N, C-alpha and C positions, 0 to 999 in steps of 0.2 A: 443947535443945540438947548436944552431945556436946562431952566436953574438948577434941576433937583443934580442931574448927572455934571452939570458944571461945578455943586458944591462935593460933588464925592469924589471929581478926580483930580480935583485942587484939595480936597483932603489924604488922596493916598499919594498924591505926589510927594510931598516929605519921605517916605515912606522907600516910593523908590531909589530917590534921590539918595539915601541914607544905606540903602542895600549896597550903591557903588561907593567907592571910594579911588581918590589917587595914588597913580603908583609913588609909593617914597622910596628915601633911600634903602629905610629899613628892610625891603622887600627885595633887593639886592641879592639875588644866584638862588632864590623863591621860586618853584615851579606855579600858575597859575592857570587858573581853569582857563577861563577869560579874561583875553585883554584889548583894550579898543582904546587906536590911535585917532586922536582927533585934529583937524583942523591941519591935516600936515599936506605941507610942498614933497610930492615923490618925484624924486628920481629913480626911473626902475628897473634902470640897468641894462635898457635892451640901446641906451645912444640918442633915446629922445629926450626933447628937453622936460625939465620939470613943470608937474603935473598938481593944480590945487584949490582951495582945499578939498581935501580928501577923508575919506575915515577909514583903518585899516583895521578888522576886524581878527584875530588871533584865538582861536582855541585850540587847548593841546600845544601841538608843535609844528601845527599847520597856519596856512594864512588862510581864511574862510571869506574873506569878501575884502574888498573896496572900493567904496564908493563916494560919489559926491555929495555934501552934507553929511546930516549928526546919522549916527548908526543908531537902531530902536535899541528902549535900555532895557539889561535885563540885568537882576538882584545878583549880586558875586562879582561885576565885573570890575575890575580893574581898568583906572582911564589913567592914558598920557597926552597932556594937552599938549599936542605942534605945534601951536598957532606959531607961525614966522620960521619955525624949525623946520628942518630937510631930514627925510627920511629916503636909505641909501638901502640897498641890498647891501648884509654883511661883508665886510671884504673878501678876497679867496688867495692868499700866501700857494703861490705857485711853485713857488720854489721855496725851500728851509730845510732844514737839519733840525730834530727834536738833540737836544743838548744838556746833561744836567754836570756838564764839566767843562771846562777849560784849563788846557796847561797843567792836567793832574788836580788842578782846585777845584773843590767840588760847587756845585751850584744849583739851587732849591731849583725843582721841576716848574712849582708853581711860579717861581720868577718868570721864567719864559710864558709859562701858559697865558698869565694875568697880563704882561706888558702887551701881548699878542690883542686879547678880548681888550683893551683900555685901549689899542689904537684900532680899533672896529673888525678886528679880524676874524671872523668865525671859522672859518676854513682852512684848512692849512695841506698842501700837498711836500707828506715828507719825500726829500730823493735822498736818504745818506744817514742811518744814524743806525744805531745798535736795534737791530730788528725787532728783535724777542721782547725786549724788552717795550717799544717804543707799542708792538702788538699788544701788549696787556693796557698799556695808554689810551688806546684806540678803542678797545672795550668799554672800558674805562667812560670815555666820555663820549662812547654813545649809548652808555646807560646815566647819563650825566653823575658817575657819583664823582667825579673830578670836575674843579672847574676846570675846564678848557676847551679850545676852537673844536671842532671836528678834525678828525687827522686821517689822510688819505696816504697810504705808504705803500713808497717805490722802493722795493727790495734790489740790492745793487749786485749785479753782475761782476761788477770790479773794471781790471784794464783786460787785455788776452786771458783770456782761460786757462786755467791752475792747469798742467801737465796729467794731471787727472782728469780733464777736458777735456781733453786735446785732441779730439775726435768726435766724427757727427754725433754718432750716439749720447756719449755721456753729454755733448752741451747742451742736446732736444733733453737729457734727462735734467739737467742741472735747470733747464726754465721751466719744464711740468712742474720738476719740487717748490721754484719759486713760486709759482700760482698753486698748488694744493696746502703750501703752507699757508695762503689767505691773504697772498700782496696785491695792490689794488693796481700795480705796474710794476715796470721793469729799470732802472738806471744801469745806461752801459758810459764806460768811459772811450779810451783809447783803445781800439778795437782792429786787428786784422780784417779784412774786409773776406776773407771765409767764415770767419766766426761770427761777425754781424749776420752776414745770409742766411746761415742755418739759425740763430737768434736772433735772429727777427721773425722768421718765416714758420718757425715753434712759438714764438711770441704772439704772432699773428693767430695762428689755429687753440691757442688757448686764450683765445679774448686778453690780454694784456695789453695796455697801451705802453709806450717806450717814453724814455726821456734822454736823450744825446747828451752830453757833456761833450761837445767837441774840441779839440784839443790839435795839438802836432802832432798825428799821427796818419797810419794809413791810408786813415778813411775821414771823410770831409765829410761839407754839404751836398756832393754827389750822391755819396754813398748812400743820408739819409732819401733823399729823392728816392734812390734807387729803390729802397728797399721798405720801403714805406715806415721813418719812424713820424713817431707824436710828434715830439716835441725836439726842438734846437734849442738845448740851455745855456747860456752867456753868449758867444761868438763867433769865437774865435774857426769855426772851420766851415765858417759863411765868406769871408775876405781869401779863406787861404784856397778855397776851391776855388778863386777868380785871379791867381798870379799871374804877373804878365809872364814870369819865367818858370813857371811851374812850380816854386820855391818860393821862401823867404829867404831873404839877404843875410842868412847871420852870419856874422865873423867867424873866424876860425878859431877863435876861443871858447864861443860860447857853449852852455851845460844843461841843457834843459832841465836835468833835478836841481842844478843850483836853481834856488826860485829869484834869486835878485837880477841874475840873466834873463829867466822866463817872462819876469814882469816886465824888464825894464826892454825888450826887443819885441814881446807883445806891442807895446807902443808904434810899435813901427808899422805895422802890419796895414790897414789898410791904405796908406798910404799908396803901399808895393801891391795895390789891387788894382785890377784893370774894369775900370768904368762899365765895357761890355760885357764883358764875362762877369759881372757881379749883377747886374740886370739878367743873365742867363739864369747865373744861378736863381736869384728872387723868383724868376717865373717857373722855374721849376719846381721853387718850393709852393708855390702855389697852384700849383695845379696837382703836384703829387698829395694836396694838403696836407702839407711839414708844416705846422708852428712852429712860432717862434718866442720864445722869451729870455730877455736880453738882458734880465740882471742888471740895469746901468748903475744901480747907486752902488753894489758890489766893490768897482774898481774906481772910485773918483777920487778917490784918497791920493791915487797913482798924479793925478792931474791938481789937486791943493791939496797938500798933506798937512799943512797948516791949518785947513779950516777943519779935516775931520778928525786933528789931535787933538782939537779944541772947542770941541764940539757943546754949544751950552745945557743940552742934555747929560751930561757926564755928570754933573753935579750933583742931581739928584739919582740917578739911573746906574748910570754904570757901576756896575756888580765886578768886586773884584778879580773873581775868575777871573772876566773877559777882560779888565785890565790889563791884570799879569797876560793873559793871550797876547792881547795885542801890540805889546812892548815889542819892537824890534828883538826878531827873536830866530838864526836860523831855523831850532828845532819844532817852530810852532808853522803850523802853514798859514801862511797867505802875512807871515808877518816878516818880512822882507823889507823894507828900511830902515836898511844898513847903512850906506852911501848916497841917498836915495836926492838927485840935482836937480836945478832948476832946468837944466837940459830934457831931461824926461821928464821932468810938466810939459816942459811944451812940445813934447812930442804925443803927451797923452790927451793934450788939451786937441791938438790937431787930429788923433786920432775920434777922438767923442767925436766931432763935427762930423767928420767923414761916417763914424756908425752910426750917429741918430741921423744925420740925410739916409743910411742904406735904412733905418729900422724904419723911415715917415716911408720911404718909397716903396719899401715892402705892404706897408698897409696902403698904399697907394694903389698898388697891383691887386688888393684884393686879399694877403695873408693875414693869416690869426696870427695876432699878438697878445700875449701874457705877462702879465708881472709877477716875477717874484722881488723876495728881498735877499734869500742868500746870506742873510744874518750870522751875526757869530765869528763872524773875519771883518778882518782890514776895516776894521772900527765904523762897525756897520751894527749899532742895538734891535734887538727883535722889534719889530712895530716899527719905532721910529725909520729902520730902513726901509719898509715898504711904502711908508707916507713919501719918503724925500726920490724911489723909484718913480712915484705917480709924478711927485713935480718932474723930475727930468725927463717923462712921456711928454708933459706940454714943454718944456725947455724944446725936446723934438720935432715938434709942432704941430701935435694932436689938440683936437679943442678938448677942452676939460669935460666934455660928454661924453668922450671916444677915450679918454684914459680912467673916468669910473668903469667904463663897459669893460676897455680892454682888464681891471684888476677885480670884473666881479662875473660877469655874463661870460665872455673870450676864454678866461680862468676855467668856468665851469664846462664849457665847450670842452677846450684841453683836456680837460679829465673825463669826459662823457659821461659828467650829470648836469649838464645845461635841462634835464626836465624836472632836476628837484631843488636845485641850489640856483644863485647869481640875478635872478630877478629880483622885484616886488610883485608878484601877480597872487594873484587865487591860485590853491591847491600847491603851492609851491613853501617848503620848508621855515619856516619863520625864523630867518637870521636875518637880522636887521640892524640899521644903526638910526640913530634918531641923535642929529648933529645943532646945537644951537646957535644956527647960522650957516653961513651959505657956502658950501666946500666949492661950488664952481667957482666962486670969485676968487679963493683961497686954501691949495688944500691945508695949508702949515695950521688954520682949524682943526684941522686932524690930528693932530702931533696929542700926544697926553701932557698932562696942564705941566708947565717947566717954569723956573722962573728966568725972566730975562728975555721970554718969547711969548709977547703978550695976547698974539693969534690965539696961541692954542690951548687946549683944553677943554672942544668944545664940543666934545662927542658927551653925550647928557646920560644915552643909554645904550646900550650892546645885546641885541637878542641873540640869545643863539640858542636852538632849539627850542624856542617859546619861552628861554628862562631867561628873564632881565639883567643883565648888569648893572649895575650903577657905574657911570663911567669915571666921577669923581671919587665912589669908594674905593675901587679895584687898583685907580692911579695911586690913592697912599699906601694902600695893601703894598704894590711894588715899590714905594718910597721906605715904605718898615723895612721890609728884607734886604736890600740894600743896605737900609743903615745898621739895619742887626747883624749883617754877615761881612764889614766892613768894620767892626767891632772884634772880631775873633775867627778871622778865615783860616781855616784850616788845611794845608794842603791833604792831601789824596792820598793814601798809602795805597790803594789796588793800582792796578795795569790800567792804562789810558787805555780810554776807547779812540782806536785811530779815526782822523778826520775822514770823512766820505765825502770829500769833494777837492777836486785840485784844482778848480777853477780855470 
């Protein structure tokens, strides 16, 4: 290098550096032309170990390159120095409900969306809400005219078809209508064998993926295997398909509609399943490519009610509408703790051990496992439920790298979006989280910052569609919403939207 060239480059260097600037909290929610994340330890979502340091370049809404060492500096770059920080794919919540009220009380939509983003959730599969309202929100999220995760909508077929659809032609027409109305998939509940056969056949022809809330019904996991369900939600229909005597031992006074009965005796189910038959069910699911989204967090209050009623997150994040809905009340779905006993909790603790063993066994056999939270019910807060579900998958025996894959790339596969989201890879949509710490050593650091939980609040940036959202900034917004709405909550006069999940 000549002396003249060295002087020239030295003179130009401050100009290049001046043209770049670090991303700051004031940039939260502001679209950037080009973001360069330097010195990152990358957990890419595939289940492989962290790798770094890496430089990740985001242009527009795509990851354009990932390379060791520094990237070439360009004018206008916004820089995130991720030294000693971890970069993961944005979490995908594969079982969620878009809600703007609980128990007839209003709840601001941005409360739910912001707390999801603050928890690192960049994509949400909604499996039951007011479809037309959610459809408008999906469009607004796609255009980034609102602050929200990506929204994928599964329209609800319902329980067994209405009388007007109780024939093959009408049922097929209903599935076609759902497809033509722009649904990403189809969600169904208790359904008869004939209806499931027709509905699934038409859904496959229309290119709709299906999610089955299995429950006490004519159809169980064997029917999902036979007719090609994409994912089983929750868990009931899996051990139900493996019962020793073909039917659960319900007491004579059992009433399935009465939720205290329903949830109490759900806790007895796994110990009534035959282990050999259960293994056959799991093998059948693997062979038929039926995925499992167990939502381990949503029932945990049944095994430890006091823990859930006194969560430290409630002080700062519990919206008054949720508080109203969670209180034991037979009118609110999932608020069934009217006379819950220690004996009930003992049954559910055993049920959890056997359930976790089954999920772990399913994974060992090659099954596709996803993670979703189903929050807004049973003392589960949005976002917090997703992180708790990740903790519970680790408790079930999965390595943290497997848990991250289940919450990212596996969920993308369940939705058929694995070529676009779920990984930190060039060409993928720029949905990332930057964590000031190592989540593989402690998933609690992913919780929004909470008083009394010193490990929490380590998500520094959530990037959705290339737009950076500063974790502490949007967390503060959530807290302000809760504080404001607690001061003057007003019951909603309008008719309540029926809950679209029966757990």
